[in-house]
C-alpha positions in Angstrom: 3.0 -12.6 -17.3 4.0 -9.3 -18.9 7.7 -9.4 -19.8 7.8 -5.6 -19.4 7.3 -6.1 -15.7 11.0 -7.1 -15.5 12.2 -3.9 -17.2 14.0 -1.4 -14.9 11.6 1.3 -13.7 8.6 -1.0 -13.4 9.2 -2.1 -9.8 7.6 -0.7 -6.7 9.6 0.6 -3.8 7.7 0.7 -0.5 9.3 2.7 2.4 7.8 2.0 5.8 8.5 4.6 8.6 8.6 3.0 12.1 8.5 4.9 15.4 11.3 4.8 17.9 13.1 8.1 17.5 16.8 7.5 18.5 16.5 3.8 19.3 15.9 1.2 16.5 14.4 -1.7 18.4 11.0 -1.5 16.7 12.5 -0.9 13.3 14.9 -3.8 13.6 12.1 -6.1 14.7 10.7 -5.8 11.2 13.2 -8.5 10.3 11.1 -11.0 12.4 8.6 -11.0 9.5 11.0 -13.0 7.3 10.0 -16.6 6.9 9.0 -19.3 4.5 5.9 -17.4 3.4 7.3 -13.8 3.6 10.5 -12.3 2.3 10.5 -9.6 4.9 12.2 -6.2 4.4 15.0 -6.0 1.9 16.6 -3.1 3.8 16.4 -2.0 7.4 17.8 1.3 8.6 18.2 2.1 12.3 18.8 5.6 13.8 22.0 4.4 15.6 24.0 4.8 12.4 24.3 7.9 10.1 22.1 7.7 7.1 23.3 8.7 3.6 20.4 9.5 1.2 22.5 9.2 -1.9 23.9 5.8 -0.9 20.4 4.7 0.0 19.1 5.6 -3.5 21.9 3.7 -5.1 21.3 0.7 -2.9 17.7 0.6 -3.9 18.7 1.0 -7.6 21.0 -2.1 -7.3 18.3 -4.1 -5.6 15.7 -3.3 -8.3 18.1 -4.2 -11.1 19.0 -7.4 -9.4 15.4 -8.4 -8.8 14.3 -7.4 -12.2 17.0 -9.4 -13.9 15.3 -12.6 -13.0 11.7 -13.8 -12.8 10.7 -13.3 -9.1 7.3 -14.9 -8.6 6.5 -13.2 -5.3 8.1 -9.7 -5.3 8.2 -9.1 -9.1 11.1 -6.7 -8.8 9.6 -4.9 -5.8 11.6 -3.6 -2.9 10.5 -3.1 0.8 12.4 -0.8 3.1 11.9 -0.5 6.9 13.4 2.5 8.5 13.2 4.5 11.7 11.5 7.9 11.9 14.7 9.1 13.6 17.4 8.4 11.0 19.8 11.3 10.7 22.6 12.2 8.3 26.2 12.4 9.3 25.7 16.0 10.5 23.0 15.0 12.9 20.1 16.4 10.8 16.9 14.3 10.8 16.0 13.1 7.3 12.5 14.2 8.3 13.8 17.8 8.2 14.8 17.5 4.6 12.6 19.8 2.5 10.2 20.7 5.4 10.1 22.5 8.7 9.7 20.3 11.7 7.8 21.4 14.8 8.9 20.7 18.3 6.9 19.5 21.3 6.7 20.9 24.8 10.0 19.2 25.7 11.9 20.6 22.8 11.9 17.3 20.9 11.4 17.6 17.1 8.2 16.0 16.0 9.3 13.4 13.4 7.1 12.8 10.4 7.5 12.5 6.7 10.7 10.6 6.4 9.2 7.8 4.4 7.4 10.1 2.0 10.5 12.2 1.4 12.6 9.1 0.6 9.8 7.6 -1.6 9.7 10.8 -3.6 13.5 10.8 -4.0 13.4 7.2 -5.2 10.5 7.9 -7.7 12.2 11.0 -9.1 15.7 9.6 -9.4 15.0 6.0 -10.4 11.8 6.5 -12.4 10.0 3.7 -10.6 6.8 3.7 -8.5 7.4 4.4 -4.8 5.2 5.0 -1.8 5.9 6.0 1.7 3.9 4.5 4.6 3.9 6.1 8.0 2.3 3.7 10.5 2.1 6.5 13.1 -0.4 5.8 16.0 -1.5 2.5 14.4 1.7 1.1 16.0 0.3 2.0 19.4 -3.2 0.7 18.7 -2.6 -2.9 17.7 -3.4 -4.6 21.0 -5.0 -7.4 19.0 -1.5 -8.4 18.1 -0.1 -8.4 21.6 2.1 -11.4 22.5 1.6 -13.5 25.6 5.0 -12.4 26.8 3.7 -8.8 26.5 0.7 -9.6 28.7 2.6 -11.5 31.3 5.3 -8.8 31.7 2.7 -6.0 31.8 1.1 -7.8 34.8 4.5 -8.2 36.4 5.3 -4.5 36.1 1.9 -3.5 37.3 2.1 -5.8 40.3 5.6 -4.6 41.2 4.4 -1.0 41.0 1.5 -1.7 43.4 3.8 -3.5 45.8 6.4 -0.7 45.7 3.7 1.9 46.4 2.3 -0.1 49.3 5.8 -0.4 50.8 6.3 3.3 50.6 8.8 3.5 47.8 8.7 6.7 45.9 10.7 8.3 43.0 11.2 4.8 41.6 10.5 3.2 38.3 9.7 -0.4 37.7 12.1 -1.9 35.1 12.4 -5.4 33.5 15.6 -7.2 33.8 16.4 -10.2 31.6 18.1 -12.9 33.7 18.2 -15.7 31.1 18.1 -15.9 27.3 17.6 -19.6 26.9 15.1 -20.2 28.4 13.9 -16.7 28.3 13.3 -15.3 31.8 12.7 -11.8 33.0 12.1 -10.2 36.4 11.3 -6.8 37.8 13.3 -4.4 39.9 13.2 -0.7 40.9 15.4 2.0 39.5 15.6 5.7 40.6 13.5 7.6 38.1 16.0 10.4 37.9 18.6 8.0 36.6 16.5 6.7 33.8 14.6 9.8 32.7 15.6 10.9 29.1 18.0 7.9 28.9 17.8 5.7 25.8 18.8 2.1 25.4 20.0 2.0 21.8 20.7 -1.1 19.6 24.4 -2.1 20.0 26.5 -1.5 16.9 27.5 -5.2 16.8 23.8 -6.1 16.3 23.7 -4.1 13.0 25.4 -5.5 9.9 28.5 -4.0 8.5 26.7 -2.1 5.7 24.3 -0.6 8.2 21.2 -1.8 6.3 20.0 -4.8 8.3 20.2 -6.4 11.7 22.3 -9.4 12.7 21.3 -12.8 14.0 22.2 -11.7 17.5 19.6 -9.0 17.3 17.0 -11.4 16.2 17.9 -13.9 19.0 17.4 -11.1 21.5 14.0 -9.9 20.4 12.4 -13.1 19.2 11.5 -14.3 22.8 9.4 -11.1 23.2 6.9 -12.1 20.6 6.2 -15.6 21.8 2.7 -16.7 22.4 -0.6 -15.1 21.4 -3.7 -13.9 23.2 -6.8 -14.0 21.0 -8.8 -10.7 21.3 -12.3 -10.8 22.8 -14.7 -10.2 19.9 -18.2 -8.9 20.3 -20.3 -8.4 17.1 -17.1 -8.6 15.1 -15.4 -5.8 17.0 -12.5 -6.4 19.5 -13.3 -5.4 23.1 -10.8 -4.4 25.7 -10.4 -4.1 29.4 -11.4 -0.6 30.6 -11.8 1.3 33.9 -15.3 1.6 35.3 -15.8 4.0 38.2 -18.7 1.9 39.3 -16.5 -1.2 40.0 
Protein backbone atom coordinates (compact mmCIF):
# COMPACT_ATOMS: atom_id res chain seq x y z
CA UNK A 1 0.00 0.00 0.00
CA UNK A 2 1.36 3.44 -0.97
CA UNK A 3 1.51 5.63 2.15
CA UNK A 4 1.03 8.70 -0.05
CA UNK A 5 -2.57 7.57 -0.61
CA UNK A 6 -3.31 8.88 2.87
CA UNK A 7 -2.01 12.35 2.17
CA UNK A 8 -4.58 15.10 1.83
CA UNK A 9 -5.47 15.73 -1.80
CA UNK A 10 -5.12 12.09 -2.83
CA UNK A 11 -8.73 11.10 -2.18
CA UNK A 12 -11.56 10.90 -4.68
CA UNK A 13 -14.86 12.71 -4.24
CA UNK A 14 -17.77 11.34 -6.26
CA UNK A 15 -20.90 13.48 -6.49
CA UNK A 16 -23.99 11.66 -7.74
CA UNK A 17 -26.91 13.75 -9.01
CA UNK A 18 -30.31 12.12 -8.51
CA UNK A 19 -33.61 13.18 -10.04
CA UNK A 20 -36.63 14.37 -8.07
CA UNK A 21 -36.60 18.16 -8.56
CA UNK A 22 -38.23 19.60 -5.43
CA UNK A 23 -38.84 16.35 -3.53
CA UNK A 24 -35.95 14.32 -2.14
CA UNK A 25 -37.46 10.86 -1.82
CA UNK A 26 -35.22 9.23 -4.44
CA UNK A 27 -32.10 11.00 -3.21
CA UNK A 28 -32.80 10.04 0.39
CA UNK A 29 -33.31 6.43 -0.67
CA UNK A 30 -29.59 6.31 -1.49
CA UNK A 31 -29.11 5.70 2.24
CA UNK A 32 -30.67 2.25 1.78
CA UNK A 33 -27.42 1.11 0.14
CA UNK A 34 -25.61 1.20 3.47
CA UNK A 35 -24.96 -2.24 4.87
CA UNK A 36 -22.32 -4.70 5.97
CA UNK A 37 -20.76 -4.79 2.51
CA UNK A 38 -21.30 -1.14 1.55
CA UNK A 39 -20.64 2.11 3.37
CA UNK A 40 -23.29 3.97 1.41
CA UNK A 41 -23.11 7.72 0.82
CA UNK A 42 -21.16 9.89 3.24
CA UNK A 43 -23.46 12.85 2.62
CA UNK A 44 -27.01 13.16 1.33
CA UNK A 45 -28.54 16.51 0.35
CA UNK A 46 -32.26 16.89 -0.32
CA UNK A 47 -33.95 19.84 -2.06
CA UNK A 48 -36.23 20.45 0.93
CA UNK A 49 -33.43 22.40 2.66
CA UNK A 50 -31.35 25.33 1.41
CA UNK A 51 -27.92 24.29 0.14
CA UNK A 52 -24.77 26.25 0.96
CA UNK A 53 -21.93 25.56 -1.49
CA UNK A 54 -19.20 26.90 0.80
CA UNK A 55 -20.36 24.83 3.77
CA UNK A 56 -20.58 21.81 1.49
CA UNK A 57 -16.97 22.22 0.36
CA UNK A 58 -15.80 22.54 3.97
CA UNK A 59 -17.83 19.48 4.97
CA UNK A 60 -16.16 17.43 2.26
CA UNK A 61 -12.76 18.81 3.31
CA UNK A 62 -13.35 17.62 6.87
CA UNK A 63 -14.48 14.19 5.72
CA UNK A 64 -11.41 13.71 3.52
CA UNK A 65 -9.06 14.78 6.28
CA UNK A 66 -10.76 12.43 8.74
CA UNK A 67 -10.69 9.47 6.37
CA UNK A 68 -7.13 10.05 5.29
CA UNK A 69 -5.88 10.30 8.87
CA UNK A 70 -6.38 6.56 9.31
CA UNK A 71 -5.97 3.53 7.09
CA UNK A 72 -9.36 2.87 5.51
CA UNK A 73 -9.23 -0.44 3.66
CA UNK A 74 -12.38 0.07 1.60
CA UNK A 75 -12.78 3.75 0.84
CA UNK A 76 -9.08 4.77 1.07
CA UNK A 77 -10.00 8.34 1.87
CA UNK A 78 -12.70 8.59 -0.76
CA UNK A 79 -15.98 10.44 -0.27
CA UNK A 80 -19.36 9.71 -1.86
CA UNK A 81 -22.09 12.35 -2.03
CA UNK A 82 -25.70 11.83 -3.14
CA UNK A 83 -27.65 14.98 -3.87
CA UNK A 84 -30.82 16.04 -5.60
CA UNK A 85 -30.83 17.74 -8.97
CA UNK A 86 -33.12 20.35 -7.42
CA UNK A 87 -31.01 21.65 -4.53
CA UNK A 88 -31.20 25.44 -4.21
CA UNK A 89 -29.33 28.11 -2.29
CA UNK A 90 -31.01 30.22 0.39
CA UNK A 91 -32.19 32.67 -2.28
CA UNK A 92 -34.06 29.99 -4.23
CA UNK A 93 -31.53 29.71 -7.04
CA UNK A 94 -30.87 26.20 -8.33
CA UNK A 95 -27.26 25.12 -7.93
CA UNK A 96 -27.66 23.84 -11.50
CA UNK A 97 -27.86 27.51 -12.54
CA UNK A 98 -24.46 28.35 -11.11
CA UNK A 99 -22.14 29.13 -13.97
CA UNK A 100 -24.53 28.19 -16.78
CA UNK A 101 -27.80 29.14 -18.41
CA UNK A 102 -30.66 26.73 -17.73
CA UNK A 103 -33.37 26.14 -20.31
CA UNK A 104 -37.05 25.78 -19.45
CA UNK A 105 -39.58 23.24 -20.70
CA UNK A 106 -43.06 23.84 -22.14
CA UNK A 107 -44.48 24.23 -18.62
CA UNK A 108 -41.92 26.82 -17.60
CA UNK A 109 -39.99 24.39 -15.40
CA UNK A 110 -36.24 24.83 -15.43
CA UNK A 111 -34.47 21.82 -16.91
CA UNK A 112 -32.08 20.75 -14.20
CA UNK A 113 -28.73 19.33 -15.18
CA UNK A 114 -25.10 19.84 -14.31
CA UNK A 115 -25.36 20.17 -10.52
CA UNK A 116 -22.99 17.28 -9.81
CA UNK A 117 -20.43 18.42 -12.37
CA UNK A 118 -20.44 21.98 -11.02
CA UNK A 119 -19.89 20.83 -7.44
CA UNK A 120 -17.25 18.29 -8.46
CA UNK A 121 -15.32 21.07 -10.21
CA UNK A 122 -15.58 23.28 -7.11
CA UNK A 123 -14.28 20.43 -4.95
CA UNK A 124 -11.37 19.70 -7.30
CA UNK A 125 -10.38 23.36 -7.62
CA UNK A 126 -10.67 24.27 -3.96
CA UNK A 127 -9.46 21.07 -2.29
CA UNK A 128 -6.94 19.92 -4.86
CA UNK A 129 -8.28 16.37 -4.93
CA UNK A 130 -9.79 14.25 -7.66
CA UNK A 131 -13.52 14.72 -8.07
CA UNK A 132 -16.11 13.53 -10.54
CA UNK A 133 -19.76 14.27 -11.06
CA UNK A 134 -22.15 11.53 -12.12
CA UNK A 135 -25.58 12.36 -13.53
CA UNK A 136 -27.72 9.23 -13.74
CA UNK A 137 -30.31 11.02 -15.89
CA UNK A 138 -32.63 8.65 -17.82
CA UNK A 139 -30.77 5.60 -16.47
CA UNK A 140 -32.87 6.08 -13.35
CA UNK A 141 -36.02 5.54 -15.39
CA UNK A 142 -34.68 2.60 -17.36
CA UNK A 143 -33.74 0.15 -14.61
CA UNK A 144 -36.79 -2.13 -14.66
CA UNK A 145 -34.46 -5.08 -14.06
CA UNK A 146 -34.11 -3.72 -10.52
CA UNK A 147 -37.83 -3.35 -9.85
CA UNK A 148 -39.02 -4.65 -6.47
CA UNK A 149 -41.92 -7.03 -6.03
CA UNK A 150 -43.77 -4.28 -4.14
CA UNK A 151 -43.35 -2.06 -7.22
CA UNK A 152 -44.90 -4.72 -9.45
CA UNK A 153 -47.77 -5.49 -7.08
CA UNK A 154 -48.70 -1.84 -6.62
CA UNK A 155 -48.41 -1.13 -10.35
CA UNK A 156 -51.00 -3.83 -10.99
CA UNK A 157 -53.17 -2.45 -8.18
CA UNK A 158 -53.12 1.03 -9.69
CA UNK A 159 -53.80 -0.27 -13.20
CA UNK A 160 -56.69 -2.39 -12.00
CA UNK A 161 -58.19 0.49 -10.03
CA UNK A 162 -57.94 2.75 -13.09
CA UNK A 163 -59.76 0.27 -15.32
CA UNK A 164 -62.45 -0.22 -12.67
CA UNK A 165 -62.92 3.55 -12.28
CA UNK A 166 -63.21 4.03 -16.06
CA UNK A 167 -65.69 1.18 -16.33
CA UNK A 168 -67.81 2.76 -13.60
CA UNK A 169 -67.83 6.10 -15.39
CA UNK A 170 -65.49 8.04 -13.09
CA UNK A 171 -63.69 10.87 -14.83
CA UNK A 172 -61.28 13.61 -13.83
CA UNK A 173 -59.92 11.30 -11.15
CA UNK A 174 -56.42 10.02 -10.44
CA UNK A 175 -55.62 6.70 -8.79
CA UNK A 176 -53.48 7.16 -5.70
CA UNK A 177 -51.82 4.79 -3.25
CA UNK A 178 -52.64 5.14 0.43
CA UNK A 179 -50.55 3.47 3.10
CA UNK A 180 -52.81 1.98 5.75
CA UNK A 181 -50.19 0.16 7.81
CA UNK A 182 -46.43 0.43 8.37
CA UNK A 183 -45.87 -2.87 10.17
CA UNK A 184 -46.84 -4.97 8.38
CA UNK A 185 -46.69 -2.76 5.33
CA UNK A 186 -50.07 -2.47 3.62
CA UNK A 187 -51.21 -0.14 0.88
CA UNK A 188 -54.52 0.35 -0.90
CA UNK A 189 -55.79 2.46 -3.79
CA UNK A 190 -58.34 5.27 -3.92
CA UNK A 191 -59.35 8.07 -6.26
CA UNK A 192 -58.47 11.74 -5.96
CA UNK A 193 -59.71 14.67 -8.04
CA UNK A 194 -56.94 15.30 -10.56
CA UNK A 195 -57.28 19.08 -10.20
CA UNK A 196 -56.38 18.78 -6.52
CA UNK A 197 -53.17 16.88 -7.13
CA UNK A 198 -51.84 18.41 -10.35
CA UNK A 199 -48.58 20.27 -9.72
CA UNK A 200 -48.73 19.32 -6.02
CA UNK A 201 -45.58 17.84 -4.50
CA UNK A 202 -45.22 15.61 -1.48
CA UNK A 203 -41.90 16.60 0.02
CA UNK A 204 -39.81 14.87 2.65
CA UNK A 205 -40.78 16.09 6.15
CA UNK A 206 -38.13 18.20 7.86
CA UNK A 207 -38.06 15.83 10.83
CA UNK A 208 -36.90 13.04 8.50
CA UNK A 209 -33.72 14.99 7.63
CA UNK A 210 -30.94 15.18 10.20
CA UNK A 211 -30.11 18.39 12.02
CA UNK A 212 -27.11 19.22 9.82
CA UNK A 213 -29.20 18.70 6.68
CA UNK A 214 -26.73 16.27 5.13
CA UNK A 215 -28.39 12.88 5.73
CA UNK A 216 -31.75 11.27 6.38
CA UNK A 217 -33.05 9.91 9.67
CA UNK A 218 -34.03 6.41 10.73
CA UNK A 219 -37.69 7.43 10.38
CA UNK A 220 -37.13 8.12 6.69
CA UNK A 221 -35.49 4.73 6.20
CA UNK A 222 -38.32 2.96 8.01
CA UNK A 223 -40.80 4.64 5.67
CA UNK A 224 -39.09 3.79 2.38
CA UNK A 225 -37.59 0.39 3.19
CA UNK A 226 -40.86 -1.57 2.66
CA UNK A 227 -41.04 -0.21 -0.89
CA UNK A 228 -37.96 -2.13 -2.03
CA UNK A 229 -38.90 -5.53 -0.60
CA UNK A 230 -38.91 -8.57 -2.86
CA UNK A 231 -37.38 -9.00 -6.26
CA UNK A 232 -38.59 -10.01 -9.70
CA UNK A 233 -35.85 -11.61 -11.84
CA UNK A 234 -35.90 -10.19 -15.37
CA UNK A 235 -36.77 -12.45 -18.29
CA UNK A 236 -33.54 -12.96 -20.22
CA UNK A 237 -33.33 -13.99 -23.88
CA UNK A 238 -29.86 -14.44 -25.39
CA UNK A 239 -28.40 -12.51 -22.47
CA UNK A 240 -30.68 -9.50 -23.00
CA UNK A 241 -33.61 -8.60 -20.72
CA UNK A 242 -37.03 -8.76 -22.38
CA UNK A 243 -40.07 -6.78 -21.27
CA UNK A 244 -43.82 -6.82 -21.66
CA UNK A 245 -44.94 -4.71 -24.59
CA UNK A 246 -48.14 -3.85 -26.44
CA UNK A 247 -48.87 -5.73 -29.63
CA UNK A 248 -51.78 -4.53 -31.79
CA UNK A 249 -52.26 -8.07 -33.03
CA UNK A 250 -53.21 -9.32 -29.56
